[in-house]
C-alpha positions in Angstrom: -30.1 18.1 22.8 -31.8 15.5 20.5 -34.9 16.3 18.5 -38.0 14.7 20.0 -40.0 12.0 18.2 -43.6 12.6 17.2 -44.8 10.5 20.2 -42.5 12.4 22.6 -43.9 15.7 21.3 -47.5 14.6 21.8 -46.7 13.6 25.4 -44.7 16.8 26.0 -47.6 19.0 24.7 -49.7 17.6 27.6 -47.3 19.4 30.0 -47.8 22.9 28.4 -51.5 23.9 28.6 -52.5 26.3 25.8 -49.5 25.5 23.6 -50.1 24.1 20.1 -47.9 22.4 17.6 -47.4 24.0 14.2 -45.0 22.0 12.0 -41.6 21.9 13.8 -42.6 24.5 16.5 -44.9 25.0 19.4 -46.7 28.3 19.9 -49.0 30.1 22.3 -50.8 33.5 22.5 -50.9 35.3 25.8 -53.3 38.2 26.5 -52.8 41.1 28.8 -54.7 44.2 30.0 -52.8 46.4 27.6 -49.6 47.2 25.8 -47.4 47.9 28.8 -48.2 44.6 30.6 -47.7 42.7 27.4 -44.3 44.5 26.9 -43.3 43.8 30.5 -44.0 40.1 29.9 -41.8 40.2 26.7 -39.0 41.7 28.8 -39.1 38.8 31.2 -39.2 36.3 28.3 -36.2 38.0 26.7 -34.2 37.9 29.9 -34.9 34.2 30.4 -34.2 33.4 26.8 -30.9 35.3 26.7 -29.7 33.6 29.9 -30.3 30.2 28.3 -29.3 31.1 24.8 -32.6 29.7 23.5 -34.7 32.4 22.0 -38.4 32.3 21.0 -39.9 34.0 18.0 -42.0 36.9 19.5 -44.9 38.7 18.0 -46.5 41.7 19.9 -49.9 43.0 19.0 -51.0 45.6 21.5 -52.2 43.4 24.4 -51.4 40.0 22.8 -48.0 38.3 22.7 -47.4 35.2 20.6 -44.4 33.0 21.4 -43.1 30.3 19.1 -40.4 27.8 20.1 -38.2 25.5 18.1 -34.6 24.3 18.5 -33.3 25.5 15.1 -29.9 23.8 15.6 -31.7 20.4 15.9 -34.2 21.1 13.2 -37.3 20.8 15.4 -38.6 20.4 18.9 -36.4 19.4 21.8 -36.9 19.2 25.6 -35.5 22.7 25.7 -38.5 24.0 24.0 -41.0 22.4 26.4 -39.0 23.6 29.4 -39.1 27.1 28.1 -42.8 26.8 27.3 -43.5 25.8 30.9 -41.5 28.8 32.2 -43.3 31.2 29.9 -46.7 29.8 30.9 -45.9 30.4 34.5 -44.7 33.9 33.7 -47.9 34.6 31.8 -50.0 33.7 34.8 -48.2 36.3 36.9 -49.6 39.5 35.5 -46.8 42.1 35.0 -47.4 45.8 36.0 
């Protein structure tokens, strides 16, 4: 999957509310009622990522989960990252536990 141009990244960011660009990745922090709901979200993220062989960087801090996406094999952002971000955004709206 080809790396997106800067203009394509700017347009794609409009499709993923709350996500921000940081260099060659996009990231977003999700907040939950506590550790167990945050961890349940991470389990769903992990299952989705494993099924697609496209894994985000994940940081868990009690009730906050930060996801960062980049297609390392392409050296930057691809459509795969934005498709994953849209899925994770939808998962984050459905409050686990």
